[in-house]
N, C-alpha and C positions, 0 to 999 in steps of 0.2 A: 421091289418089282416094278419094272418100267412097262409102259403101255404104248402101243403104236396104233394109229388109226389113219386111214385114208378117207378124205372127204371129197365128194364131187358136189359142187355148189352150182345150182341153176337159178337163173333170174337175170336181173340187170346187175351184172358183176364185173364186166370188163369196161375199161376206159374211165373208171371213176376212182382210181387209186385204191382199189380193193386189195391188190397184192401187198401194197405198202402197209395198209391197215392190218392185214393178217400178220405180216412180218413183225411189225411193232408190238402187237399184242402177244405173239408167240415169244418174242425176246423178253418181254416184261414178265412172262410166266416161266421163263427159263426152259422153253421147249425147243427142240431141234427138229429139222426136217426141211421142207420146201413148200413153195406155192408157185403155181404157174397157170397161165391162161391156156385153155385147150382150144383147138381149131373149131370145135362145135359150139363155142360160146360159153362153155362152163369153165369154172375154176377148179383146179385140183389142189388139194392141200394134204400134205403128209406131215403128221405131227407125232412126236414121241417124247416121253418124259414121265414125270410123276402122274399117276392115274387121276388124281384130283385136278391137277392143272390141265391135263388133256381134256377132261370133262368141261372145265371152265372155258377152254378154248373152243370146244364144239358149240357151246352156248353163244359165245361171242360171234362165231361164224354164222350162226342162225339169225342173228340180229343184223350183222353187217354194219358198214359205215353209213353215215348220214344219207348219201345219195343212192344207196343200193336198194334193190328190191329182191329179196331172197324168196324164191318160189319153192325150192326143195334143197335139202341137204341129205345126200346119200352117204351113209356111214359104213365103213368096212374095216373090221379088225385086220391088222397086219402083223407080220413077224417083226420083232425089234431089229433095227438095222444099225443102231449106234451112230447116228449122225453127230457131227461135232459142232454144227452151227445151224442157223436157219437162213435159207437163201431164197431169193426170188429167181426162178429159172425162166429162161426165154426159149420159146420153140424156134 
């Protein structure tokens, strides 16, 4: 059974290679989906895959890379969409 989750991450998360950090970790965990900056300053992450790996990725996002300051991670269960890769999207 696969799991899909959408995260909205608030804090100092744009302009510090946060999307690259998320992509690298998602690929290491064999997760699919996307990450993108939102116009309101948040980062949106959609991840799907093995439930244990999705949970690990959520914890990684709550810590963030070295220069980030994570203030809040909003988590929302989603319907599985069967992404084939993990991508960085640009608005």
